[in-house]
C-alpha positions as CSV (number, residue, x, y, z in Angstrom):
1,M,-77.6,-151.0,-247.0
2,N,-77.4,-148.1,-244.5
3,K,-79.2,-148.9,-241.2
4,A,-77.1,-146.4,-239.0
5,P,-79.1,-143.2,-238.4
6,E,-75.8,-141.3,-237.9
7,R,-74.9,-142.0,-241.5
8,Y,-78.0,-140.1,-242.7
9,P,-76.3,-136.8,-243.4
10,I,-73.5,-138.5,-245.3
11,D,-75.5,-141.1,-247.3
12,G,-78.8,-139.2,-247.6
13,Y,-80.8,-142.2,-246.5
14,V,-81.3,-144.8,-243.8
15,V,-83.3,-148.0,-243.7
16,I,-85.4,-148.5,-240.6
17,D,-86.6,-152.0,-239.8
18,A,-90.1,-152.5,-238.3
19,L,-90.9,-148.8,-238.0
20,M,-94.6,-149.9,-238.1
21,S,-96.0,-153.0,-236.5
22,D,-98.0,-155.7,-238.3
23,D,-101.2,-154.6,-236.5
24,E,-100.6,-151.0,-237.7
25,I,-100.1,-152.2,-241.3
26,A,-103.2,-154.4,-241.0
27,R,-105.3,-151.3,-240.1
28,I,-103.9,-149.4,-243.1
29,D,-104.8,-152.4,-245.3
30,E,-108.4,-152.2,-244.0
31,E,-108.6,-148.5,-244.8
32,L,-107.2,-149.1,-248.3
33,A,-109.7,-151.9,-248.9
34,S,-112.6,-149.6,-248.0
35,S,-111.3,-146.6,-250.0
36,P,-108.6,-147.6,-252.5
37,P,-106.3,-145.0,-254.2
38,E,-107.8,-142.9,-257.0
39,V,-104.8,-143.2,-259.3
40,A,-101.7,-145.3,-259.6
41,A,-99.6,-142.7,-257.8
42,D,-102.2,-141.0,-255.6
43,R,-100.8,-137.8,-254.1
44,R,-103.9,-136.9,-252.1
45,F,-103.7,-139.3,-249.2
46,L,-103.5,-136.5,-246.6
47,D,-107.1,-135.9,-247.6
48,R,-107.8,-139.0,-245.5
49,E,-108.1,-138.6,-241.7
50,W,-106.5,-141.9,-240.9
51,C,-103.5,-141.0,-243.0
52,R,-103.1,-137.7,-241.2
53,L,-103.1,-139.6,-237.9
54,V,-100.5,-142.1,-239.3
55,A,-98.3,-139.1,-240.4
56,Q,-98.3,-137.7,-236.8
57,V,-97.3,-141.1,-235.4
58,L,-94.4,-141.4,-237.9
59,R,-93.4,-137.8,-237.2
60,H,-92.9,-138.6,-233.5
61,R,-91.0,-141.8,-234.3
62,L,-88.6,-139.9,-236.6
63,L,-88.1,-137.2,-234.0
64,K,-87.1,-139.9,-231.5
65,R,-84.6,-141.2,-233.9
66,R,-83.3,-137.6,-234.5
67,L,-84.1,-137.8,-238.2
68,L,-86.4,-134.7,-238.2
69,Y,-85.1,-131.2,-237.4
70,L,-86.6,-128.3,-239.3
71,A,-88.8,-130.7,-241.3
72,S,-91.4,-131.1,-238.6
73,Q,-94.7,-131.0,-240.5
74,P,-96.2,-133.7,-242.8
75,V,-96.9,-131.9,-246.1
76,L,-97.7,-134.7,-248.6
77,C,-98.4,-138.5,-248.7
78,T,-98.3,-140.4,-251.9
79,Y,-99.5,-144.0,-252.4
80,F,-97.5,-146.1,-254.9
81,G,-98.5,-149.6,-255.9
82,K,-97.0,-152.2,-258.2
83,D,-98.5,-155.5,-259.3
84,L,-98.5,-157.6,-262.5
85,Q,-100.7,-155.0,-264.3
86,T,-99.1,-151.8,-263.1
87,D,-95.5,-152.8,-262.7
88,R,-93.0,-150.5,-264.4
89,G,-89.6,-149.1,-263.7
90,E,-88.6,-145.6,-263.0
91,G,-85.2,-144.1,-263.8
92,L,-82.9,-142.1,-261.6
93,H,-84.4,-138.9,-260.4
94,R,-84.7,-136.4,-257.5
95,D,-88.0,-135.2,-256.0
96,L,-87.6,-131.5,-256.5
97,H,-91.2,-130.3,-256.8
98,L,-93.3,-129.4,-253.7
99,P,-97.1,-129.1,-253.2
100,L,-98.1,-125.5,-252.6
101,S,-101.5,-123.9,-252.0
102,A,-101.3,-121.6,-255.0
103,R,-99.0,-120.4,-257.8
104,I,-96.6,-117.6,-256.9
105,E,-94.7,-115.6,-259.5
106,G,-91.0,-115.2,-259.3
107,K,-88.2,-116.7,-257.3
108,P,-87.5,-118.9,-255.5
109,W,-90.3,-121.1,-257.0
110,Q,-90.0,-122.2,-260.7
111,N,-91.1,-124.9,-263.2
112,W,-94.7,-125.1,-262.1
113,R,-96.8,-128.1,-262.8
114,E,-100.1,-129.6,-261.8
115,K,-100.3,-133.0,-260.1
116,Q,-103.8,-134.2,-259.3
117,N,-104.9,-130.6,-259.3
118,I,-102.3,-129.6,-256.8
119,P,-99.9,-126.9,-257.8
120,H,-96.3,-128.1,-257.6
121,A,-93.2,-125.9,-258.0
122,Q,-89.5,-126.7,-258.1
123,A,-88.1,-125.7,-254.7
124,P,-84.7,-124.1,-253.9
125,S,-82.0,-126.5,-252.9
126,D,-81.5,-125.0,-249.4
127,L,-85.1,-125.7,-248.6
128,L,-85.1,-129.3,-250.0
129,A,-81.9,-130.0,-247.9
130,T,-84.0,-129.5,-244.8
131,M,-86.7,-132.0,-245.8
132,V,-87.2,-135.7,-245.3
133,A,-89.2,-138.3,-247.3
134,L,-90.3,-141.5,-245.6
135,R,-91.3,-144.5,-247.6
136,I,-93.3,-147.2,-245.6
137,N,-93.4,-150.7,-247.1
138,L,-96.9,-152.1,-246.8
139,D,-95.7,-155.4,-248.2
140,D,-92.4,-157.4,-247.9
141,C,-89.9,-156.1,-250.4
142,A,-87.0,-158.5,-251.1
143,N,-84.4,-158.3,-253.9
144,D,-85.6,-158.1,-257.5
145,E,-89.2,-157.0,-256.4
146,G,-88.9,-153.6,-257.9
147,G,-88.0,-151.8,-254.7
148,L,-86.3,-148.5,-254.1
149,C,-82.7,-148.1,-255.3
150,V,-80.6,-145.2,-254.1
151,V,-77.2,-143.6,-254.9
152,P,-75.6,-142.9,-251.5
153,G,-74.3,-139.4,-251.1
154,S,-75.9,-138.1,-254.3
155,H,-77.9,-135.5,-252.3
156,L,-74.6,-133.6,-251.8
157,T,-73.0,-133.9,-255.2
158,A,-73.7,-134.1,-258.9
159,D,-71.4,-137.2,-259.1
160,V,-73.7,-140.2,-259.9
161,T,-71.0,-142.8,-260.3
162,N,-71.6,-144.4,-256.9
163,T,-73.1,-147.9,-256.9
164,R,-76.8,-148.1,-256.6
165,I,-78.1,-149.8,-253.4
166,E,-81.4,-151.7,-253.4
167,C,-83.3,-150.9,-250.2
168,T,-85.1,-154.2,-249.2
169,G,-87.1,-154.7,-246.1
170,G,-90.1,-156.5,-244.5
171,K,-93.6,-155.2,-244.1
172,G,-93.6,-152.2,-241.9
173,S,-90.0,-151.3,-242.7
174,A,-89.1,-147.8,-244.0
175,V,-86.6,-145.8,-245.9
176,A,-86.0,-142.2,-244.7
177,M,-84.2,-140.1,-247.4
178,S,-83.5,-136.7,-248.6
179,P,-85.7,-135.6,-251.6
180,M,-82.4,-134.6,-253.3
181,L,-81.1,-138.1,-253.2
182,L,-81.0,-139.8,-256.6
183,H,-83.3,-142.8,-256.5
184,S,-85.0,-145.2,-258.9
185,S,-87.0,-148.5,-259.1
186,S,-86.9,-151.3,-261.5
187,K,-89.6,-153.7,-262.7
188,S,-90.2,-156.6,-260.4
189,T,-88.9,-159.9,-261.8
190,L,-91.2,-161.8,-259.4
191,G,-94.5,-160.1,-259.9
192,N,-95.4,-159.8,-256.3
193,E,-97.5,-156.9,-255.1
194,R,-95.5,-154.0,-253.6
195,R,-97.2,-151.0,-252.1
196,V,-95.7,-148.0,-250.5
197,L,-96.9,-144.9,-248.6
198,Q,-94.4,-142.1,-249.0
199,F,-94.7,-139.2,-246.6
200,L,-92.9,-135.9,-247.0
201,F,-92.0,-133.8,-244.0
202,G,-91.0,-130.1,-244.3
203,P,-90.7,-126.9,-242.3
204,R,-93.7,-124.9,-241.3
205,S,-92.8,-121.7,-243.0
206,L,-91.8,-121.3,-246.7
207,P,-89.9,-118.6,-248.6
208,G,-91.5,-116.1,-251.0
209,G,-94.9,-116.0,-249.3
210,A,-95.7,-119.5,-250.3
211,E,-97.9,-121.9,-248.2
212,W,-98.1,-125.7,-248.2
213,Y,-101.1,-127.2,-249.9
214,Y,-101.5,-129.4,-246.8
215,R,-101.1,-127.4,-243.6
216,G,-101.0,-129.0,-240.2
């Protein structure tokens, strides 16, 4: 498991222990208890003021670790939850679609789709290469609990033969990764609850006259 920030450009991910404190996670739990997610994979969490504040805190922490460069703006936050009722695996994939304010015809945007009434388009690879996704564990995530698995280096190549690495960590730990990194998750064999907030950071300006759906 990669915990060395200097390996991020090579491996496409880094595991960060205790990026958020127990008290900070407890406050997020209180917010979730008072206003739970709308759907199983709720992509509209930046609608919530407390989540926008958390995004700015995390932005500063990533900047201090030199993990953010051009990707300086939070542009999406998605809640993922697994329990005995909702647990399912997800195969290897890359996150290539970005949330935009409106559809734009022509390049570089393509393969449009709607997700929770937010227009998403497949982005050009040079833009995706500047972006960072950050997954915050709201619960402890040990081996065999359906956590994130990544293929190191797959953000740079089509070769998918590298061994998958399971990214485990305690409550408040995080995984920073390239959206172009191949990743997956399996079903939990233990049935424990596993909740994640995934933030996406991108540049302020976009090509082709596009604008982010969420603008800081």
